[in-house]
C-alpha positions in Angstrom: -63.4 80.1 -3.6 -65.1 79.0 -6.8 -63.5 77.4 -9.8 -64.3 77.7 -13.5 -63.8 75.2 -16.3 -63.6 77.1 -19.5 -63.1 76.7 -23.2 -61.4 79.2 -25.5 -61.6 79.5 -29.2 -58.1 80.3 -30.5 -57.4 82.5 -33.5 -56.6 79.4 -35.6 -60.0 77.9 -34.9 -58.8 75.3 -32.4 -60.3 74.9 -28.9 -58.5 75.0 -25.6 -60.0 73.8 -22.3 -58.6 74.8 -18.9 -59.6 75.6 -15.3 -58.9 78.7 -13.1 -60.1 80.4 -10.0 -59.7 83.9 -11.6 -61.1 83.8 -15.1 -60.5 87.4 -16.0 -56.9 87.3 -15.0 -56.4 83.9 -16.8 -58.0 85.3 -20.1 -55.7 88.3 -19.9 -52.7 86.0 -19.4 -53.7 83.8 -22.4 -54.1 86.9 -24.7 -50.8 88.4 -23.5 -49.0 85.2 -24.5 -48.3 84.3 -20.9 -51.0 81.6 -20.5 -50.7 77.9 -21.5 -48.0 77.0 -24.0 -50.7 75.8 -26.4 -52.4 79.2 -26.6 -49.2 81.3 -26.9 -49.0 81.2 -30.6 -52.7 81.1 -31.2 -53.8 84.6 -29.9 -56.1 86.3 -29.7 -58.3 83.8 -27.8 -62.0 84.2 -27.1 -64.0 82.7 -24.2 -66.8 80.6 -25.7 -67.8 78.5 -22.7 -67.6 78.4 -18.9 -68.9 76.3 -16.1 -68.7 77.2 -12.4 -67.6 74.5 -9.9 -67.4 74.6 -6.1 -64.0 72.8 -5.9 -60.8 72.5 -7.9 -61.3 68.7 -8.0 -64.7 69.1 -9.5 -63.4 71.5 -12.2 -60.5 69.2 -13.0 -62.8 66.3 -13.5 -65.0 68.3 -15.8 -61.9 69.5 -17.7 -60.8 65.9 -18.3 -64.4 65.0 -19.5 -64.4 67.8 -22.0 -60.9 67.1 -23.2 -62.0 63.5 -23.9 -64.9 64.6 -26.1 -64.6 64.5 -29.9 -64.2 67.9 -31.5 -67.7 67.7 -32.9 -69.2 67.4 -29.4 -67.0 70.2 -28.1 -68.2 72.5 -30.9 -71.8 71.5 -30.1 -71.2 72.4 -26.5 -69.7 75.8 -27.3 -71.9 76.7 -30.3 -69.0 76.7 -32.8 -65.6 78.2 -33.2 -64.2 79.9 -36.3 -60.7 81.0 -37.1 -60.2 84.8 -37.2 
């Protein structure tokens, strides 16, 4: 099973980072308002970045690294995010 660390651009221009082992299902959940509490009021969300990892542990470590970055570095990583 492979894991994905991903970043979403929310409708309000904010970024959300998470991990999953089923990206398509997780994106659908976020956009249906059933994903993370943070994204529920910020739909629609758009996938702007993804990294594949061989283990959940590796994906979690990368998620924590990304969450620790300043917003400017996150935007550089994903190539920008604009409110819709």
